[in-house]
N, C-alpha and C positions, 0 to 999 in steps of 0.2 A: 342084219342082226341088231336089235335094239339094246338100249342100256339096261334092259331087264333080262338080258341073256343069262340063263342059268350057268353057262360055262364061265361067263365073265364074273358073276357073283361068287362062284366057287373059287375062282382064282384070287379074287380080292380077299375073300375070307381066309384063304391059305396065306396070302401075303401078310395080312394083319397078324395072324398067329405067329408066323416066323419072325416078323419084325418086333414082336413083343419080347423076344429073347434078349437078355441083357447085353450080350456081346453084339448082336445085330443092332439093337437100339443105340448102343454106344457108337457104332460105326455111322449110323444115320445122323446122330447129333454132331459127330465130328465132321462129317461131310458138309452139313448145312452151315455150321458155325465157322468152318474154315473158309467157306465162300464169303460169309459176312465179314470176317476179319480182313480178308483181302480187299473188300470194298471200303471198310471202315477201320483203318489201322488204329485209331485212338482207342477203340474198344478192346483190341487185342493187347494193348500195352497196359491195361489196368486190371489187376487181379480181381477186384470186386465185380467189374463189368463182365469179365470173362466168366466168372462163376455164375452170375445171374443170367447171362445169356445161355449158358449150358443148361441151367435149370429150366428156363423158359422154353427152350427148344425141345427138351426132353418131355416136358409137360404137354406141349402142343402135339408132339408125335403120339404120345399115349392117348390123348383125348381123341385125336383124329382117327387113329387106328381102331378105336372102339366103335366108330360109326361109319367107317368107309364103305362097308357093304350093306348098310341099311337103306331102306327106301325113304324113311322119314327120320329126322333127328333134330336135336336142339343143341346149339353150340354152348358148351359150358366153359367159360373162360377160366383158365387156371390162375391161382393166386401168384404163381411164379412169373407169369406173363405180365400181370399188373405191377409186380415188384420191379421188373425191368423198366417198364414205362415210367414209373415214378422216379426211379434212380436216374434215368436219362434226363428227366425234367429237373431234378435237384442239381445235377451236374452242369446245367446251363446249356445242354445240347438243344439244337433246333428240332422242331417237329419233323423236319425232313429226314433226320437221322433215324427216328423211329420208323418212318415209312420206308426208308431204304432197307432197314433190317428185314422187313416183311416182304418187300419186293424181291430182294436177293434170295431170301429163303424160298419164296415161291418158285423162282427159276431153278434153284438147286434141287428142290423136290421133284419138279417136273423133269429135269434132265436125268435124275436118278431113276425115276419110274420108266421113262421111255427107253433108257439103256437096259433096264432089267427086263422089260417086255420084249425087246429085240432079241435077247438071248434065251428067254424062257418060254415065249409064246409064239410058235411058228405060224399059227392060224391068224391070218390078217383080220378076219371078221371078229374073232374074239379079242384080238389086240385093240381094234378100233372101239369095241364096246367097253373094254376096260378103261381105255383112255377117256372116253366120254363120261363114264360113271365117275372116274377119279377126278376129272377136271371140274365137273359140276360141284362135287363135294369140297374140293380144295378151294374153289372160288367162293362158295358160300361160307366155308369156315373162316377164310381170311377176311372176307368183307365184314362178317359179323364181329370177328375179333378186333379188327382195326378200328371199327366204329367205337367199340367199348374202350379200347386202349387210348384212342385220341382223347376221349373224355377224361380218362384217368390221368393222362399226361397234362392236359391243359388245366385240370383242377389242381394238380400238384404244383404246376408252374405258377399259377395265380397265388397260391398260398405262400410259396417261397419268395415271390417277388414283393411281398409285403414286409415292411418293418426292418428292424435292425438285423435280424437273422439273415435276410437276403444280402444286406450290405457286408456283413461279416463273411459270408460264404464267398461273395464276389471278390472281396479283398484277398482272402486266402488263396483263391484260384489265380488271382493276378500275381501274387507273390510266387506261387509254384510254377507259373508259366514264364517267370523271369522278366515280367513287365517292370519298367522303371517306376518306382513309387517313392513318395516322400515317407521316410521311415517313421517319423514322429506322427504324421497324420494317419498312416496305416495302423500304427500301434493303438491310437485312440479309437479307430474304427472297429478294431477287433477286440479291444480291451485286453491287450496282451503286449508285453514289452519285447519288441523285436530286436532291441539293441543288446540283449543278453545272450546267454548260452542256451541252446535248445536241444532237447532230446525228443525226437518224434517216435510215436508208436501207433500201430494200427491194431484195432480190436475188431474181431468178427465173431458172430455166433454160428453155431452148428445149423445146418440146413433143416434138421429135423427138430430143432428146439421150438417149443410153442411160441407163436407170434406174440402172444400177450406178455411173454416173459423176456423176449430178446432185448428190446430197447431198455427195459429196466435193468437188466443184467449188464448191458454194455455201459450205461451211464454210471452204474455203481463201480464197475471195473475201471473205467476211466478215472474216476475220482480216487480210487484206491491206489492205482499205479502213479497217477499224477502227483498226488500229495506225498507219496513215498520218495519221489524224485525232487520235488520242489516244496517251498513253503506256501505256495499259492495254488489255487485251483487250475487245472489244465485247460488249455484251449481245445475244444472238441467240436468237430464238424462232421455231420452225417454225410457219408458218401454212398450210402445204399441203405436198403431197409434192414440190413443185418451187419453193417460195417460203420465204424467210427474212425476218423482220422484225428489224432491227438498230438499235442505238443506240451511239454513241461519246460518252464523257463527257470534258469538258475544263474547266479552271478559268477559261478565258476564251474569246473567240471564236477558233476554230481558223484556221490559215492556209489559203489556197487550195490545194486538193489538186493536186499536179503531175500532168500528163497521163500520165506514165509509170506512175503507180499504176493507171490504168484500162487501159493497154495491156498490163499484166501479167496481167489477168484472162482466164480462159478465154473463148474466142470464143462459147461457148454460154450464157454468163451475162450478164444485163442488170442494170443498177442504176438506181434512182430515188432521188435525194437531196432531203431536206428542208433547210430553212435552220436555223441554230443558234437554240436557244431556252433560256431559263433555268428551272431548277426543274421541278416536276411539270407545270406548264402548258406549259413549253417542250418537255418530253418528249412530251407528248401532241400539241401543235401541230405539231412537226416531223414526227412520224409521219404525221399526217393530210396534211401537205404531200407527204411521200414517196408516200403512196397516190394522191394526186391526180396527181402527176407520173407514176406508174406507169400510171394510167388513160390519160393522154395518150400515153405510149409504146406501150401495147398497141393503141391505135387506129391507129397508123401501121404500114404494111406495106412493108418489114419493120420490126420494132421496133428503135429505135436502141439501141446498147450502153449509152449513158448518157443520163439525162434529169434535169436539175436543175430543181427547182421554181422557183427564182429566174428561170429563163429562160422559164417558161411561166405565171408567177403570174397575170398579167392574163387570159390565156386560161382558166385554171382558174376564176377568179372569174366570168368571163362565162358559162362553161358550168355554173356551180353546183357545181363539184367541190370547192371549198375550204370550203364551208359558212360558218356564222356565225363560227366561230373564225378562219377565214382572213380574212374581212372585218375582224374586230376587230383582228387582228394587223397588217394593212396600215395601218389607221387609227392604231394606237398608234405604229407605226414611222415613218410619214410625217408625222404631225401633231405628235407629241410634246406640248409644252405647249399647243398649239392645240386640244387635246381638252377643255380646261377648260370647265365648264358655266356660267360667269358671263356676264352680259349683254355685257360688253366683249369677251370672247373670241368669243362667238357672232357679234358684229358684225364682228370681224376675219375670221372664217371666211367669212361671207357675202360680204363685200367681196372677199376673195381669190378665192372661187369665181367670182364674176361677172367679175372682172378677168381671170382666166385663160381663162374661157369666151369672152371677147371680145378675144382676142389681145393682152392687156396694154394695152388702150386705156382710159386713165384717164378720158377725157371721156365715153365711152359708159357706163362703170361709174358715173360720177358722176350722169349723167342718170337712170339706172335707180334709183339710191339717193337721188336728190334731194339730193346733196351736191356740194361743189366738187371739181374734179379734184385740187387740191393735198391735200385731205383724203383722197382715195383713195390718193394717193402716200404720204402719211404713214402710213396704215393698212398699206399693203403693206410699208413699211420696218419697222414695228412687228412685223408678222407674220414677217418674215425674221429679226428678232432672236429671236423665240420659237422659230422653226424651227432656227436656227443655221446657215442656208444660204440662198442666193438661191432665189427661187421658181422660177427656170428649171431648177434642178438637180432631176433626176428629176420633171420637170413632169407627165408622164403619170400617174405613180403618185400624185402630190400631188393632181391633179384628181380621180382616182378616189376617193381617200380623202375629199376634200371633198364629193363627190356622195353618198357613202355616208352620211356624217354628216348632210348636209342631208335626205336621203330618210328616214332612220330616227330623226331627232331627235324 
C-alpha cells in the first residue's frame, strides 16, 4: 500500500480536523514544548521565551495540519516562528539552541504520532502508509522552516553584534548572570548608574496587538513608567519582539507610583514591577522579581495590566519562582539584625519562630524550649528591639523568613 493510500489520506484528514480543536491543539503544544523545556531548561525559566515558544509551536502545528494530507504544498513560515528565532539571537544563544528546539520537536511529534497510530490504526499497511506520508511532510516542513529560520537568526545576530547596543545588552546580561564586573566601567558601558537604587520592570505587549504598534507602545510605556519613578530616562533592553526589560535608578527609595501612571499606558501593554534594591545586587534582584511577577501575570487569563511582585511575593516563593535570591532578600528585609549567626541571636530566632507558630502563646513556647514563660516574653521583646517593630507587624512574612533560616541554617 503506497503513500497515496485512500485510507491513509482519510485518516490524516481526520487527524488534522481533530487536532485543530483548541483543547487538542493545546495538548499538542504542551507535549512538544514540554520536551523542549526538558532539553533546554534556560528557555523554561524565562517567561518571554516560554510565551514565544508556545506561540511558535502552535503556529507550526496549525500550518502543518493544513497541509498534512495534501499531495503538494508550500511551506509558509509563521511570523511567530521568526519571532522566536530573532529573540534567541538577541539573547545571545548559540545557533545550536535553535536547531535543538526543532530537533527535539521533531522527535516529540514523531513519538506522538506513532503512539497514536498504535492505538487507533490496527491495519499495519494503513499504519505504514500514514507514517510514510507523515514523515515526508514533516521532513520537508522542518527542512524548509529551519533554512529560513537560520537566515532570520543569523541576520538578527549580525545586527545585534554591531555597535553600542550590543555592548549594552552584553553588559546587562553579564550583570544578571552574576558575573564579576567593574561597577564604574559597567555603568559607563550601559549609560546607567549602577551604584544607585533600582526598580526593575518588565513590559510586554498582547500577542494579538499589531506588530507595527507593539514596539512604539512599549517604548512609550517604558518612558512613562521610568520617568514617574526617576528623574532620568530608564534603561531599556529588548528581550523579545514584544518584551522590554527596564530599570529606573533613584538615589533613595522611590515613592509609590500613582495609579494615573498606569492608566496612561496603552491597553495592549502589561507591566510587572519588582521592588527597589540597591547597587548591582539590587539591579539583579529587582529584575528577577519582575520576571517572577510576569510569570504570575501570564498564568492568569486574561493577564492583568499591572502585577507588582510585592503583592505576590509569598506566592512566588511558594511556587519556586523567586529562587534563592528571592528567599535571601526576604530574610534580609524581614529579619535585619536577627540574621546574625551568634548563639544568642540563633536562640532568639528559634524562640520567636516557635512563639509565632503557636499563636503567641508564651506558656507552650516555654514548655517546648524548657524555659519559663517570662523568659520567652523577654526574648520576644529583645527580638522586637532588633527588628525595630512589633512581631505582629508583617507577621506572615516574618514567619516565612524564620522558617527559611531554620530550614537552611
